[in-house]
BADOKOL-601972 format. One line per field, with one value per residue: residue in three letters; x, y, z of N, C-alpha, C in turn. Coordinates in Angstrom, 2 decimals, m for minus. Each point is the difference from the previous one (the first is absolute). Layout:
BEGIN
resn = [Ala/...]
n.xx = [X/...]
n.yy = [Y/...]
n.zz = [Z/...]
ca.xx = [X/...]
ca.yy = [Y/...]
ca.zz = [Z/...]
c.xx = [X/...]
c.yy = [Y/...]
c.zz = [Z/...]
//
This chain:
BEGIN
resn = [Unk/Unk/Unk/Unk/Unk/Unk/Unk/Unk/Unk/Unk/Unk/Unk/Unk/Unk/Unk/Unk/Unk/Unk/Unk/Unk/Unk/Unk/Unk/Unk/Unk/Unk/Unk/Unk/Unk/Unk/Unk/Unk/Unk/Unk/Unk/Unk/Unk/Unk/Unk/Unk/Unk/Unk/Unk/Unk/Unk/Unk/Unk/Unk/Unk/Unk/Unk/Unk/Unk/Unk/Unk/Unk/Unk/Unk/Unk/Unk/Unk/Unk/Unk/Unk/Unk/Unk/Unk/Unk/Unk/Unk/Unk/Unk/Unk/Unk/Unk/Unk/Unk/Unk/Unk/Unk/Unk/Unk/Unk/Unk/Unk/Unk/Unk/Unk/Unk/Unk/Unk/Unk/Unk/Unk/Unk/Unk/Unk/Unk/Unk/Unk/Unk/Unk/Unk/Unk/Unk/Unk/Unk/Unk/Unk/Unk/Unk/Unk/Unk/Unk/Unk/Unk/Unk/Unk/Unk/Unk/Unk/Unk/Unk/Unk/Unk/Unk/Unk/Unk/Unk/Unk/Unk/Unk/Unk/Unk/Unk/Unk/Unk/Unk/Unk/Unk/Unk/Unk/Unk/Unk/Unk/Unk/Unk/Unk/Unk/Unk/Unk/Unk/Unk/Unk/Unk/Unk/Unk/Unk/Unk/Unk/Unk/Unk/Unk/Unk/Unk/Unk/Unk/Unk/Unk/Unk/Unk/Unk/Unk/Unk/Unk/Unk/Unk/Unk/Unk/Unk/Unk/Unk/Unk/Unk/Unk/Unk/Unk/Unk/Unk/Unk/Unk/Unk/Unk/Unk/Unk/Unk/Unk/Unk/Unk/Unk/Unk/Unk/Unk/Unk/Unk/Unk/Unk/Unk/Unk/Unk/Unk/Unk/Unk/Unk/Unk/Unk/Unk/Unk/Unk/Unk/Unk/Unk/Unk/Unk/Unk/Unk/Unk/Unk/Unk/Unk/Unk/Unk/Unk/Unk/Unk/Unk/Unk/Unk/Unk/Unk/Unk/Unk/Unk/Unk/Unk/Unk/Unk/Unk/Unk/Unk/Unk/Unk/Unk/Unk/Unk/Unk/Unk/Unk/Unk/Unk/Unk/Unk/Unk/Unk/Unk/Unk/Unk/Unk/Unk/Unk/Unk/Unk/Unk/Unk/Unk/Unk/Unk]
n.xx = [209.01/m0.17/0.84/m1.03/m0.41/1.03/m0.78/m0.49/m0.77/m0.01/0.14/m0.55/1.04/0.20/1.16/m0.47/m0.40/m1.09/m0.04/m1.26/m0.57/m0.45/m1.28/m0.71/0.24/m1.31/m0.28/0.99/m0.76/0.79/m0.38/1.09/0.46/m0.57/0.41/1.20/m0.09/m0.50/0.93/0.89/m0.54/0.00/1.21/0.38/m0.69/0.65/0.86/m0.84/m1.20/0.43/m0.71/0.69/0.42/m1.18/m0.56/0.94/m0.03/m1.32/0.03/0.97/m0.71/m1.10/0.67/0.49/m1.27/0.20/0.59/m1.12/m0.15/m1.05/m0.61/m0.84/m0.04/1.31/0.15/m0.91/0.65/1.05/m0.54/m0.73/0.43/1.07/m0.46/m0.41/1.14/0.62/m0.88/0.14/1.32/m0.06/m0.80/0.72/1.05/m0.60/m0.36/1.18/0.58/0.74/m1.24/0.88/m0.22/m0.25/m1.30/0.48/m0.03/m1.32/0.21/m1.00/0.54/0.04/1.05/0.21/1.10/0.34/m0.04/m1.13/m0.48/0.50/m0.44/m1.16/0.10/0.38/m0.96/m0.80/0.49/m0.16/m1.13/m0.29/0.35/m0.65/m1.00/m0.16/0.77/m0.61/m1.20/0.12/0.66/m0.90/m0.79/0.89/m0.20/1.16/m0.66/0.64/m0.35/m1.23/0.07/0.52/m0.93/m0.91/0.60/0.19/m1.15/m1.06/0.78/m1.16/m0.41/1.02/0.14/m0.35/0.76/1.00/m0.20/m0.22/1.08/0.65/m0.46/0.26/1.12/m0.16/m0.50/0.48/1.10/m0.13/m0.36/1.00/0.75/m0.50/0.11/1.23/0.25/m0.62/0.60/1.12/m0.32/m0.33/1.10/0.46/m0.79/1.03/m0.41/m1.03/m1.33/m0.23/m0.49/m0.39/m0.40/m0.56/m0.46/m0.30/m0.54/m0.57/m0.26/m0.48/m0.58/m0.42/m0.31/m0.51/m0.61/m0.34/m0.26/m0.60/m0.58/m0.18/m0.35/m0.75/m0.48/m0.05/m0.50/m0.82/m0.22/m0.05/m0.78/m0.68/m0.01/m0.28/m0.77/0.22/m1.32/0.23/0.86/0.99/0.20/m1.32/0.19/m0.25/m0.97/m0.91/0.40/m0.17/m0.13/0.51/m0.77/0.24/m0.55/0.66/1.11/m0.19/m0.32/0.97/0.85/m0.47/0.00/1.18/0.34/m0.61/0.52/1.17/m0.18/m0.40/0.98/0.89/m0.49/m0.08/1.21/0.44/m0.70/0.61/0.39/1.17/m0.20/1.04/0.38/1.27/m0.91/m0.58/m0.85]
n.yy = [80.88/m0.37/0.91/0.86/m0.50/0.79/1.07/0.18/0.70/m1.03/m0.57/1.17/0.70/0.36/0.26/m1.12/0.54/m0.38/m0.48/0.35/m1.11/m0.06/m0.25/0.98/0.03/0.18/m0.91/m0.62/0.62/1.03/0.51/0.67/m1.21/m0.51/1.06/m0.14/m1.32/0.24/0.95/m0.85/m1.02/0.80/0.44/m1.27/m0.13/1.00/m0.46/m1.03/0.36/m1.22/m0.90/0.21/1.25/0.35/m0.68/0.53/1.19/m0.03/m0.47/0.88/0.91/m0.46/0.00/1.17/m0.18/m1.22/0.86/0.51/m1.32/0.67/m0.73/m0.78/m0.69/0.16/m0.32/m0.97/m0.26/0.21/m0.78/m0.50/1.15/m0.40/m1.23/0.07/0.55/m0.94/m0.88/0.58/0.05/m1.27/m0.23/0.81/m0.62/m1.18/0.61/0.50/m1.06/0.51/0.19/m0.91/m0.24/m1.29/0.17/m0.28/0.96/0.01/0.18/0.78/0.47/m1.32/0.56/m1.17/0.44/m0.44/1.31/0.24/m1.16/0.37/1.24/m0.54/m0.85/1.03/0.71/m1.04/m0.30/1.27/0.00/m1.21/0.41/1.05/m0.66/m1.03/0.57/1.13/m0.56/m0.77/0.90/0.89/m1.03/0.02/1.26/m0.39/0.58/m1.03/m0.81/0.52/m0.06/m1.23/m0.25/0.59/m0.58/m1.26/m0.03/0.48/m0.43/m0.53/1.00/m0.57/1.11/0.69/m0.70/m0.12/1.28/0.24/m0.74/0.57/1.17/m0.37/m0.48/1.17/0.19/m1.19/0.36/1.16/m0.64/m0.87/1.02/0.61/m1.15/m0.18/1.28/m0.15/m1.18/0.57/1.05/m0.84/m0.72/1.25/m0.09/0.54/m0.94/m0.55/m0.14/1.21/0.86/0.76/m1.10/m0.40/1.25/0.08/m1.20/0.48/1.20/m0.67/m0.87/1.04/0.59/m1.14/m0.17/1.28/m0.17/m1.15/0.67/1.03/m0.81/m0.71/1.15/0.41/m1.17/0.04/1.27/m0.35/m1.04/0.80/0.89/m1.01/m0.22/1.26/0.03/0.24/m0.80/0.75/m0.81/0.08/m1.26/m0.76/m0.64/0.64/m0.60/1.22/m1.06/0.23/m0.98/m1.18/m0.43/0.99/m0.23/m1.30/0.31/0.91/m0.83/m0.99/0.81/0.45/m1.29/m0.22/1.11/m0.32/m1.24/0.54/0.88/m0.90/m0.85/1.02/0.37/m1.23/m0.10/1.18/m0.42/0.43/0.40/0.76/0.20/0.30/0.81/m0.81/m0.81]
n.zz = [m124.56/m1.23/m0.44/m0.11/m1.14/m0.28/0.02/m1.27/0.86/0.88/m1.18/m0.20/m0.40/1.27/m0.60/m0.55/m1.15/0.62/m1.24/m0.22/0.46/m1.24/m0.20/m0.54/m1.32/m0.17/0.93/m0.60/m0.88/m0.30/1.17/m0.27/m0.34/1.08/0.66/m0.57/0.20/1.21/0.13/m0.52/0.65/1.05/m0.30/m0.29/1.11/0.57/m0.89/0.08/m0.46/m0.01/m0.64/m1.11/0.15/0.53/m1.01/m0.77/0.59/m0.01/m1.25/m0.22/0.65/m0.60/m1.15/0.41/0.35/m0.54/m0.83/0.51/m0.04/m0.42/0.91/m0.67/1.13/0.18/m1.30/0.17/1.13/m0.79/m0.92/1.01/0.50/m0.70/m0.27/1.28/0.43/m0.73/0.50/1.18/m0.20/m0.38/1.04/0.77/m0.51/0.14/1.13/0.40/m0.55/m0.98/m0.41/m0.38/m1.28/m0.05/0.15/1.21/0.91/m0.02/1.32/m0.29/1.13/m0.02/m0.59/m0.57/m0.59/m1.20/m0.31/0.70/m0.49/m1.18/0.20/0.37/m1.03/m0.75/0.57/m0.17/m1.21/m0.29/0.68/m0.52/m1.22/0.47/0.55/m0.83/m0.94/0.31/0.11/m1.08/m0.72/0.43/m0.28/m0.98/0.35/0.48/1.01/0.57/m1.00/0.06/1.33/m0.10/m0.92/0.75/1.01/m0.38/m0.69/0.62/0.98/0.37/0.77/0.60/0.70/m1.07/m0.84/0.86/0.24/m1.30/m0.26/1.02/m0.44/m1.26/0.51/0.60/m1.23/m0.38/0.66/m0.65/m1.09/0.20/0.33/m1.05/m0.66/0.47/m0.23/m1.17/m0.17/0.44/m0.73/m0.97/0.28/0.13/m1.07/m0.64/m0.89/0.69/m0.12/0.49/m0.90/1.03/0.62/m1.11/m0.14/1.30/m0.10/m1.13/0.51/1.05/m0.82/m0.74/1.15/0.48/m1.16/0.10/1.31/m0.27/m1.00/0.81/0.98/m0.84/m0.48/1.28/0.39/m1.06/0.28/1.28/m0.36/m0.82/0.98/0.84/m1.08/0.30/0.08/m1.28/0.59/m0.42/m1.04/0.20/0.33/m1.06/0.65/m0.75/m1.09/m0.49/m0.76/m1.19/m0.48/m0.53/1.13/0.57/m0.68/0.22/1.24/0.00/m0.60/0.75/1.03/m0.41/m0.17/1.15/0.50/m0.56/0.44/1.15/m0.11/m0.38/0.89/0.85/m0.44/0.05/1.11/m0.01/1.20/m0.43/1.25/m0.37/1.26/m0.32/m0.50/0.91/m0.61]
ca.xx = [m0.94/0.73/m0.48/m0.84/0.64/m0.22/m0.77/0.84/0.42/0.96/1.31/0.76/0.78/m0.82/0.18/m0.50/m1.41/m0.61/m1.22/m1.08/m0.35/m1.41/m0.41/m0.08/0.90/m0.58/0.02/1.39/0.42/0.11/m1.27/m0.05/m0.32/m1.43/m0.71/0.22/m0.81/m1.40/m0.18/0.10/m1.25/m1.06/0.17/m0.43/m1.46/m0.57/0.22/m1.13/m1.23/m0.50/m0.13/1.14/1.18/m0.31/m0.12/1.32/0.64/m0.73/0.29/1.36/m0.02/m0.62/0.87/1.19/m0.38/0.75/1.39/0.07/0.13/m1.27/m0.92/m1.24/m0.87/0.50/m0.25/m1.42/m0.27/0.48/m0.52/m1.41/m0.79/0.35/m1.02/m1.20/0.26/0.13/m1.35/m0.69/0.55/m0.46/m1.43/m0.13/0.48/m0.98/m1.17/0.34/0.88/m0.64/m0.78/0.35/m0.27/m1.36/m0.61/m0.05/m0.98/m0.75/m1.05/m0.24/1.14/1.23/0.27/1.35/0.30/1.22/1.14/0.08/0.38/1.43/0.72/m0.14/0.89/1.37/0.18/0.04/1.32/1.01/0.02/0.66/1.41/0.69/0.01/0.56/1.46/0.41/m0.39/0.68/1.43/0.16/m0.18/1.22/1.11/0.27/0.34/1.42/0.73/m0.27/0.77/1.40/0.18/m0.14/1.18/1.23/m0.02/m0.48/0.70/m0.92/0.49/m0.18/m0.82/m1.40/m0.47/m0.07/m1.06/m1.28/m0.07/m0.31/m1.38/m0.92/0.03/m0.67/m1.43/m0.69/0.03/m0.92/m1.36/m0.15/m0.14/m1.33/m0.96/0.18/m0.49/m1.46/m0.51/0.21/m0.97/m1.31/m0.01/m0.16/m1.31/0.10/0.00/m1.34/m0.89/m0.53/0.91/0.97/0.98/0.82/0.90/1.06/0.86/0.79/1.08/0.94/0.82/0.92/1.05/0.91/0.76/0.96/1.09/0.80/0.72/1.12/1.03/0.65/0.79/1.23/0.88/0.49/0.97/1.25/0.61/0.56/1.18/1.06/0.48/0.68/m0.78/0.25/1.41/0.80/0.82/m0.75/m0.09/m1.30/0.02/m0.49/0.35/m1.04/0.73/m0.72/0.59/m0.56/m1.45/m0.52/0.08/m0.97/m1.34/m0.20/m0.05/m1.27/m1.08/0.08/m0.43/m1.45/m0.56/0.19/m0.92/m1.35/m0.14/0.05/m1.21/m1.10/0.14/m0.25/m1.43/m0.76/m0.76/0.81/m0.76/0.81/m0.68/0.34/m0.21/m0.97/m1.33]
ca.yy = [0.43/0.69/1.36/0.03/0.38/1.43/0.39/0.63/1.33/m0.07/m0.46/1.12/0.75/1.06/1.30/0.02/0.30/m1.29/0.09/m0.87/m1.12/0.00/m1.21/0.16/1.02/1.33/0.35/0.27/1.28/1.14/0.73/1.10/m0.61/m0.30/1.28/0.43/m0.85/0.42/1.31/m0.19/m0.59/0.99/1.02/m0.62/m0.07/1.35/0.75/m0.09/m0.61/m0.95/m1.35/m0.85/0.28/m0.38/m1.45/m0.62/0.19/m0.79/m1.41/m0.29/0.02/m1.24/m1.11/0.06/m0.02/m1.01/0.41/0.89/m0.79/0.00/m1.03/0.53/0.45/1.28/1.01/0.33/0.81/1.36/0.59/m0.30/1.22/0.69/m0.14/0.77/1.40/0.17/m0.08/1.27/0.99/m0.34/0.33/1.44/0.36/m0.45/0.88/1.39/0.16/0.44/m1.08/m0.21/m1.37/m0.51/m0.05/m1.34/0.03/1.26/m0.23/1.23/0.93/m0.75/m0.18/m0.49/m0.35/m0.78/0.85/0.19/m1.27/m0.20/0.87/m0.57/m1.16/0.51/0.53/m1.15/m0.63/0.98/0.11/m1.19/0.02/1.01/m0.31/m1.31/m0.01/0.76/m0.69/m1.29/0.20/0.56/m1.07/m0.80/0.83/0.01/1.37/0.11/0.08/1.31/1.00/m0.15/0.50/1.45/0.63/m0.40/0.27/1.35/0.91/0.79/0.10/m1.24/0.23/0.11/m1.29/m0.98/0.42/m0.38/m1.47/m0.40/0.39/m0.90/m1.32/0.10/0.21/m1.21/m0.06/1.02/m0.56/m1.07/0.62/0.62/m1.07/m0.48/1.03/0.02/m1.17/0.19/0.98/m0.65/m0.96/0.74/0.65/1.46/0.32/0.04/1.00/1.06/0.55/0.85/m0.87/m0.62/1.03/0.18/m1.19/0.07/0.99/m0.52/m1.02/0.67/0.64/m1.07/m0.48/1.05/m0.07/m1.18/0.23/0.92/m0.76/m0.94/0.78/0.43/m1.17/m0.34/1.02/m0.26/m1.19/0.37/0.81/m0.90/m0.78/0.94/0.35/1.35/0.37/m0.39/m1.19/m1.14/m1.09/m0.58/m1.45/m0.58/0.79/0.30/m0.13/m0.25/m1.13/m0.36/m0.07/1.38/0.45/m0.75/0.48/1.30/m0.21/m0.65/0.98/0.91/m0.74/m0.13/1.31/0.17/m0.91/0.54/1.17/m0.47/m0.74/0.95/0.70/m0.93/m0.32/1.22/0.41/0.93/1.21/0.68/0.98/1.31/0.05/m1.00/0.48]
ca.zz = [m1.05/m1.07/m0.30/m1.19/m1.26/m0.22/m1.18/m1.01/0.43/1.08/m0.43/m0.53/0.97/0.58/m0.63/m1.37/m0.22/m0.25/m0.78/0.45/m0.86/m0.31/m0.70/m1.44/m0.54/0.16/1.41/0.37/m0.56/0.89/0.11/m0.97/m1.29/0.00/m0.17/m1.38/m0.87/0.15/m0.64/m1.45/m0.47/0.16/m1.05/m1.25/m0.02/0.04/m1.24/m0.89/0.51/m0.99/0.50/m0.35/0.82/1.37/0.06/m0.06/1.31/0.99/m0.24/0.50/1.47/0.47/m0.36/0.85/1.42/0.77/0.24/1.16/1.21/0.73/m0.45/m0.55/1.09/0.49/m1.02/0.01/1.18/m0.23/m1.23/m0.19/m0.17/m1.24/m1.06/0.33/m0.30/m1.44/m0.57/0.25/m0.93/m1.35/m0.08/m0.19/m1.34/m0.99/0.02/m0.25/m1.17/m1.23/m0.60/m1.41/m0.45/0.08/1.32/0.57/1.09/0.06/0.98/0.74/m0.08/m0.24/m1.42/m0.23/m1.39/m0.15/0.34/1.45/0.61/m0.24/0.94/1.33/0.08/0.11/1.36/0.91/m0.11/0.38/1.45/0.53/m0.39/0.81/1.43/0.35/0.20/1.17/1.23/0.10/0.24/1.34/0.98/0.06/0.48/1.43/0.40/0.33/m1.27/m0.60/0.74/m0.39/m1.37/m0.02/0.61/m0.66/m1.44/m0.29/0.91/0.82/1.39/0.75/1.19/m0.41/m0.53/1.08/0.92/m0.61/0.06/1.37/0.30/m0.71/0.62/1.29/m0.17/0.42/1.47/0.50/m0.14/0.99/1.33/0.08/0.22/1.38/0.90/m0.08/0.71/1.45/0.50/0.02/1.09/1.25/0.00/m0.17/m1.42/m0.54/0.57/m0.86/m1.02/0.69/0.66/m1.04/m0.53/0.99/m0.05/m1.22/0.15/1.00/m0.67/m0.91/0.81/0.46/m1.16/m0.35/0.98/m0.31/m1.25/0.28/0.73/m0.91/m0.94/0.68/0.13/m1.32/m0.41/0.72/m0.58/m1.31/0.24/0.44/m1.14/m0.90/m1.18/m0.47/0.13/m1.17/0.13/0.50/m0.98/m0.23/0.10/m1.25/m1.19/m0.97/m1.27/m1.25/m0.70/m1.31/0.11/m0.08/m1.40/m0.79/0.33/m0.64/m1.45/m0.33/0.16/m1.14/m1.19/0.06/m0.37/m1.45/m0.68/0.12/m0.88/m1.38/m0.29/m0.11/m1.29/m1.11/m0.03/m0.20/1.20/0.78/0.32/1.02/0.84/m0.54/m1.43/m0.43/m0.34]
c.xx = [0.77/m0.63/m0.85/0.77/m0.26/m0.78/0.92/0.48/1.13/1.40/0.85/0.79/m0.84/0.13/m0.55/m1.48/m0.67/m1.27/m1.04/m0.27/m1.51/m0.33/0.04/0.91/m0.55/0.01/1.41/0.49/0.05/m1.35/m0.11/m0.31/m1.49/m0.82/0.14/m0.84/m1.47/m0.25/0.07/m1.30/m1.15/0.09/m0.44/m1.50/m0.63/0.10/m1.22/m1.18/m0.56/0.06/1.28/1.18/m0.24/m0.11/1.34/0.70/m0.69/0.27/1.38/0.02/m0.60/0.89/1.22/m0.33/0.72/1.43/0.13/0.16/m1.26/m0.88/m1.32/m0.91/0.45/m0.27/m1.47/m0.36/0.41/m0.72/m1.49/m0.82/0.26/m1.04/m1.26/0.20/0.13/m1.36/m0.78/0.50/m0.47/m1.48/m0.21/0.46/m1.01/m1.20/0.34/0.85/m0.80/m0.66/0.28/m0.27/m1.46/m0.48/m0.11/m1.07/m0.66/m1.21/m0.16/1.18/1.31/0.13/1.46/0.14/1.27/1.23/0.15/0.38/1.47/0.85/m0.10/0.90/1.45/0.27/0.10/1.37/1.11/0.11/0.70/1.49/0.80/0.18/0.74/1.51/0.44/m0.30/0.78/1.48/0.25/m0.14/1.25/1.20/0.09/0.38/1.46/0.85/m0.18/0.79/1.49/0.26/m0.08/1.25/1.25/0.04/m0.43/0.62/m0.94/0.52/m0.33/m0.93/m1.48/m0.54/m0.17/m1.08/m1.38/m0.18/m0.38/m1.44/m1.00/m0.05/m0.68/m1.50/m0.80/m0.04/m0.96/m1.45/m0.24/m0.18/m1.36/m1.08/0.10/m0.55/m1.52/m0.61/0.17/m1.01/m1.40/m0.09/m0.19/m1.31/0.04/m0.02/m1.40/m0.82/m0.48/1.05/1.07/1.08/0.91/0.98/1.15/0.98/0.88/1.17/1.02/0.91/1.00/1.15/1.01/0.86/1.05/1.20/0.90/0.82/1.19/1.11/0.73/0.86/1.29/0.99/0.60/1.04/1.35/0.70/0.63/1.25/1.16/0.58/0.55/m0.79/0.23/1.44/0.79/0.84/m0.72/m0.14/m1.42/0.11/m0.40/0.31/m1.23/0.67/m0.97/0.72/m0.66/m1.53/m0.63/0.02/m1.04/m1.42/m0.29/m0.13/m1.33/m1.16/0.02/m0.47/m1.52/m0.67/0.14/m0.95/m1.43/m0.22/m0.03/m1.28/m1.20/0.06/m0.36/m1.48/m0.88/m0.82/0.73/m0.77/0.75/m0.79/0.23/m0.16/m0.97/m1.35/m0.88]
c.yy = [0.80/1.35/m0.03/0.49/1.47/0.25/0.64/1.39/m0.08/m0.39/1.13/0.66/1.15/1.32/0.10/0.37/m1.27/0.20/m0.99/m1.09/0.01/m1.20/0.16/1.14/1.40/0.44/0.33/1.35/1.07/0.72/1.17/m0.51/m0.30/1.27/0.50/m0.81/0.40/1.33/m0.12/m0.56/1.00/1.08/m0.55/m0.10/1.38/0.74/0.02/m0.62/m0.90/m1.41/m0.79/0.25/m0.38/m1.50/m0.70/0.12/m0.84/m1.49/m0.39/m0.04/m1.28/m1.20/m0.06/m0.05/m1.09/0.41/0.92/m0.77/m0.03/m1.14/0.64/0.53/1.35/1.12/0.42/0.85/1.44/0.69/m0.18/1.24/0.69/m0.20/0.79/1.49/0.27/m0.07/1.29/1.10/m0.27/0.33/1.49/0.45/m0.40/0.92/1.41/0.22/0.44/m1.18/m0.06/m1.45/m0.38/m0.04/m1.45/m0.09/1.37/m0.24/1.27/0.95/m0.69/m0.26/m0.41/m0.42/m0.83/0.82/0.20/m1.29/m0.32/0.87/m0.54/m1.21/0.44/0.54/m1.14/m0.67/0.94/0.14/m1.19/0.01/1.03/m0.45/m1.29/0.03/0.71/m0.76/m1.30/0.18/0.62/m1.06/m0.85/0.78/m0.08/1.43/0.18/0.10/1.36/1.09/m0.09/0.56/1.52/0.69/m0.31/0.40/1.42/1.05/0.92/0.04/m1.24/0.17/0.01/m1.37/m1.02/0.37/m0.37/m1.51/m0.47/0.35/m0.92/m1.37/0.00/0.22/m1.22/m0.16/1.01/m0.50/m1.08/0.57/0.66/m1.06/m0.54/0.99/0.05/m1.20/0.14/0.98/m0.59/m1.00/0.69/0.78/1.49/0.41/0.11/1.13/1.00/0.50/0.87/m0.85/m0.68/1.00/0.27/m1.18/0.02/0.95/m0.45/m1.06/0.61/0.64/m1.05/m0.51/1.02/m0.02/m1.20/0.19/0.92/m0.73/m0.95/0.75/0.50/m1.13/m0.38/1.01/m0.20/m1.24/0.29/0.86/m0.86/m0.85/0.90/0.27/1.46/0.46/m0.42/m1.23/m1.21/m1.05/m0.54/m1.52/m0.66/0.93/0.21/0.06/m0.16/m1.11/m0.24/m0.08/1.39/0.50/m0.70/0.50/1.33/m0.16/m0.62/1.00/1.02/m0.67/m0.16/1.31/0.26/m0.88/0.52/1.17/m0.43/m0.74/0.93/0.77/m0.92/m0.32/1.23/0.47/1.05/1.31/0.75/1.04/1.41/m0.06/m1.03/0.62/m0.03]
c.zz = [m1.04/m0.28/m1.25/m1.21/m0.27/m1.27/m1.02/0.40/0.99/m0.46/m0.57/1.13/0.54/m0.72/m1.40/m0.02/m0.49/m0.83/0.51/m1.02/m0.19/m0.89/m1.52/m0.45/0.21/1.45/0.46/m0.52/1.08/0.09/m0.97/m1.39/m0.09/m0.18/m1.43/m0.97/0.08/m0.70/m1.51/m0.57/0.12/m1.07/m1.34/m0.11/m0.10/m1.33/m0.90/0.72/m1.10/0.58/m0.19/0.92/1.46/0.15/m0.03/1.36/1.07/m0.18/0.49/1.53/0.55/m0.30/0.93/1.48/0.79/0.31/1.20/1.30/0.85/m0.50/m0.41/1.09/0.54/m1.01/m0.01/1.21/m0.21/m1.16/m0.19/m0.32/m1.34/m1.11/0.29/m0.30/m1.49/m0.69/0.22/m0.94/m1.43/m0.18/m0.20/m1.37/m1.07/m0.07/m0.47/m1.25/m1.22/m0.70/m1.50/m0.36/0.16/1.46/0.45/1.08/0.02/0.88/0.82/m0.15/m0.31/m1.48/m0.16/m1.45/m0.05/0.35/1.49/0.72/m0.23/0.93/1.43/0.20/0.15/1.39/1.01/m0.02/0.47/1.52/0.64/m0.32/0.78/1.44/0.34/0.14/1.26/1.29/0.16/0.31/1.37/1.08/0.15/0.54/1.51/0.41/0.35/m1.27/m0.66/0.70/m0.36/m1.39/m0.07/0.54/m0.81/m1.46/m0.34/0.91/0.77/1.44/0.81/1.18/m0.36/m0.42/1.11/1.01/m0.54/0.02/1.41/0.37/m0.68/0.63/1.37/m0.13/0.43/1.50/0.61/m0.07/1.04/1.41/0.17/0.25/1.43/1.00/0.01/0.73/1.51/0.58/0.01/1.15/1.35/0.06/m0.17/m1.46/m0.58/0.60/m1.02/m0.99/0.66/0.65/m1.02/m0.59/0.96/m0.03/m1.25/0.14/1.05/m0.61/m0.95/0.77/0.50/m1.15/m0.42/0.94/m0.29/m1.27/0.22/0.73/m0.93/m1.03/0.61/0.15/m1.35/m0.48/0.70/m0.56/m1.36/0.16/0.46/m1.10/m1.11/m1.27/m0.34/0.12/m1.24/0.30/0.53/m1.10/m0.07/0.01/m1.31/m1.16/m0.87/m1.37/m1.15/m0.74/m1.34/0.06/m0.10/m1.43/m0.86/0.26/m0.68/m1.51/m0.41/0.11/m1.14/m1.28/m0.03/m0.37/m1.49/m0.79/0.07/m0.95/m1.46/m0.37/m0.16/m1.31/m1.16/m0.13/m0.11/1.18/0.82/0.17/1.09/0.74/m0.54/m1.50/m0.51/m0.30/1.22]
//
């Protein structure tokens, strides 16, 4: 039987740092670049409360959604709650904002004018433009890549970063064990009954889960110590690098923010937070 063809990672020398392979240019970017892009777009949106600047940033985010490597179904699963929250914020703004312009709706205590509706529209677009880049880009970040970038690029303490990474990766296992433990206790008939019995069963399950977590944490700490985590001179299997894709992503995000500000000034909708009316 012939040996399997080695993957692109396996053909490198063991001592070299191996970059990861990703599908799209944006997904291949460094995690720090993705965070920087999200912050740049958010700052560009926060500078003013107007329809034009928020609309430009939001339009770019929706247009660039395919570049994140997420399919439409996955994006909807992550973003379905955003329009609802933005609508609630817009509704409150339309009711409480300063009533300027012509009256559009006047039904009992509800009074909305063209000025308040314009402010509500700006808040709606602004909320989406603030949340979508952060959530979408965070969905494309691999925790391992982020940990490598924080240690190799920002020089954060390796022990702290790797410990947080290990703890985050064990959260899913903790949930799975809790579900297994709950099903086992129900199968043995010690999970139902009165409220007092259920409360005792809950605390007993928490205690068992705590004991298992301590044992697993001790084993993990010994394994990390055996692999020389936190020791000087330790090598890294994967390289955290910045390339042309990272530079392009930052430049494009800065250009979008500049375009949003210029467009808002040209159309006369610029309403800065500091010093605005």
